[in-house]
C-alpha positions as CSV (number, residue, x, y, z in Angstrom):
1,M,-67.9,42.7,-60.2
2,I,-65.3,44.8,-60.4
3,C,-65.0,48.1,-60.8
4,M,-62.8,49.7,-63.4
5,D,-60.7,51.7,-59.9
6,E,-60.4,47.7,-58.8
7,I,-58.0,46.8,-62.1
8,R,-54.3,47.4,-62.5
9,K,-52.4,47.9,-65.8
10,S,-49.8,45.5,-65.6
11,D,-46.9,45.8,-68.1
12,S,-46.9,42.0,-68.6
13,G,-50.1,40.4,-70.1
14,P,-53.8,40.8,-68.6
15,P,-54.7,43.5,-65.9
16,E,-54.5,42.4,-63.1
17,F,-57.7,42.3,-60.4
18,S,-57.0,43.9,-56.9
19,P,-60.9,44.2,-55.1
20,K,-61.1,47.3,-53.0
21,S,-64.3,47.0,-51.4
22,G,-64.3,43.8,-49.4
23,V,-67.1,41.4,-48.7
24,I,-69.7,42.3,-50.4
25,S,-69.1,42.1,-54.2
26,E,-67.2,39.3,-53.2
27,R,-70.5,37.1,-52.4
28,L,-71.9,39.2,-54.9
29,H,-69.2,37.8,-57.3
30,D,-70.4,33.7,-55.6
31,I,-73.5,34.6,-56.8
32,V,-73.2,35.0,-60.2
33,M,-70.7,32.0,-60.1
34,L,-72.7,30.0,-58.8
35,S,-75.5,31.0,-60.8
36,R,-74.2,30.3,-63.5
37,D,-72.8,27.0,-61.6
38,F,-77.2,26.1,-61.0
39,E,-77.7,27.1,-64.4
40,R,-76.1,24.6,-65.9
41,H,-76.4,22.4,-63.3
42,V,-80.5,22.2,-64.6
43,G,-79.3,22.6,-68.7
44,Q,-77.7,19.5,-67.6
45,A,-80.8,17.8,-65.8
46,L,-83.1,18.5,-68.7
47,M,-80.3,17.3,-71.6
48,V,-80.3,20.7,-73.0
49,N,-77.3,23.5,-74.1
50,S,-77.9,27.1,-72.3
51,T,-80.2,28.6,-75.6
52,D,-81.8,25.7,-75.4
53,L,-82.5,26.3,-71.6
54,A,-83.4,30.1,-72.0
55,A,-86.2,29.3,-74.3
56,M,-86.9,27.0,-72.2
57,E,-87.5,29.6,-69.3
58,H,-89.3,31.8,-71.6
59,L,-92.1,29.8,-72.6
60,M,-92.1,29.0,-68.5
61,T,-92.3,32.6,-67.8
62,A,-94.2,34.1,-70.3
63,G,-96.9,31.1,-71.4
64,P,-97.5,30.1,-75.2
65,L,-94.6,31.9,-77.2
66,T,-94.5,32.2,-82.0
67,P,-91.3,31.0,-82.9
68,S,-91.1,34.8,-83.5
69,E,-91.6,36.1,-80.7
70,L,-89.2,33.8,-78.9
71,S,-87.2,34.3,-80.8
72,R,-86.3,37.9,-79.8
73,R,-86.8,36.9,-76.4
74,L,-83.5,35.2,-77.4
75,D,-82.2,37.6,-79.7
76,I,-81.0,34.9,-82.8
77,S,-82.5,34.4,-85.3
78,T,-85.9,32.8,-86.7
79,A,-83.6,29.9,-88.0
80,A,-81.6,29.0,-85.1
81,T,-85.0,29.3,-82.9
82,T,-86.4,26.5,-85.7
83,L,-83.1,24.7,-84.3
84,V,-84.2,24.7,-80.5
85,V,-88.1,24.3,-80.8
86,D,-86.4,21.1,-82.8
87,R,-84.4,20.1,-80.4
88,L,-86.6,20.9,-77.4
89,V,-90.2,19.2,-79.0
90,A,-87.7,15.9,-79.6
91,L,-86.6,15.8,-76.2
92,K,-90.4,16.2,-75.5
93,H,-90.4,19.4,-73.7
94,V,-92.8,21.6,-76.1
95,Q,-94.4,21.0,-78.2
96,R,-96.0,22.8,-81.0
97,H,-99.3,23.9,-81.1
98,P,-101.3,25.6,-84.0
99,H,-102.3,29.4,-83.1
100,A,-105.9,30.0,-80.8
101,H,-106.2,32.6,-83.7
102,D,-104.1,32.6,-86.7
103,R,-104.1,29.7,-88.2
104,R,-100.7,30.7,-90.3
105,K,-99.2,30.4,-87.0
106,V,-98.1,28.2,-84.0
107,V,-96.9,28.7,-80.7
108,V,-94.3,26.7,-78.9
109,V,-96.5,24.8,-76.1
110,P,-93.9,23.9,-72.8
111,E,-95.0,20.6,-71.2
112,P,-96.4,20.4,-68.0
113,G,-93.7,17.7,-67.0
114,S,-90.8,19.3,-68.8
115,V,-91.6,22.6,-66.2
116,E,-92.4,20.2,-63.3
117,K,-88.8,19.1,-63.8
118,A,-87.2,21.8,-64.2
119,F,-89.0,23.4,-60.9
120,T,-88.2,20.3,-59.1
121,E,-84.4,21.1,-59.8
122,L,-85.7,25.1,-59.2
123,M,-87.0,24.8,-55.8
124,P,-84.7,24.8,-53.7
125,V,-83.2,27.6,-54.9
126,I,-86.0,29.4,-55.2
127,G,-87.0,28.3,-52.3
128,G,-84.4,29.4,-50.2
129,V,-84.3,32.2,-50.6
130,A,-87.7,33.4,-49.9
131,A,-87.6,31.9,-46.6
132,L,-84.8,33.4,-46.0
133,E,-86.2,36.9,-47.0
134,A,-89.8,35.9,-45.7
135,A,-86.9,35.4,-42.0
136,M,-85.6,39.3,-42.8
137,P,-86.7,42.0,-39.9
138,E,-88.7,44.3,-42.5
139,A,-85.6,47.0,-42.2
140,D,-83.4,44.6,-43.3
141,R,-85.2,43.9,-46.4
142,A,-85.1,47.1,-47.2
143,V,-81.7,47.9,-47.0
144,I,-81.3,45.0,-49.5
145,E,-83.7,45.3,-52.0
146,A,-82.8,49.6,-52.6
147,F,-79.2,47.6,-52.6
148,L,-80.0,45.1,-55.2
149,G,-82.1,48.1,-56.7
150,R,-79.0,50.3,-57.0
151,V,-76.7,46.5,-57.9
152,V,-79.5,46.6,-60.9
153,A,-78.9,49.6,-62.6
154,I,-75.6,49.6,-62.6
155,Y,-75.5,46.8,-64.9
156,T,-78.4,47.8,-66.8
157,T,-76.8,51.5,-67.2
158,A,-73.6,49.0,-68.7
159,L,-76.5,47.5,-71.1
160,E,-78.0,50.2,-72.3
161,P,-75.1,50.3,-75.4
162,T,-76.2,47.1,-76.3
163,R,-80.0,47.0,-75.8
164,S,-80.1,50.0,-77.7
165,G,-78.1,48.4,-81.0
166,I,-75.2,50.8,-80.6
């Protein structure tokens, strides 16, 4: 995470970064980079690309979705979503099922075996962080929750123009 006051202009080439905020910013940056690496690791374990993995995440957390709902969540076209779903069906990660209330629609349903495989990959991190949090004194947890809430607010504010379509 780099603050704008940490960027020094260079006469030749790209801006140079000189972080002033210290260890916390470095650890947050490490988490961002490790999260990207871990996402690639999970994608490789499931033999999917990042978009397909994002689709699977939505299906695992939200449950069955129509292709249109999935398209909106992924912020890609319905044609691109069809390709994503086709790839996931071919890899046996999802199935298409008739919609329960509208026979003209289908829903995309994650395969239990794929969900299990994904969670097998994710559990060392999810469980490790949960154990770390559980072992933490309540006062420490409150400080960290407040700090991370503010970090989330900074990201949310930075993304508002994008999310509002500007």
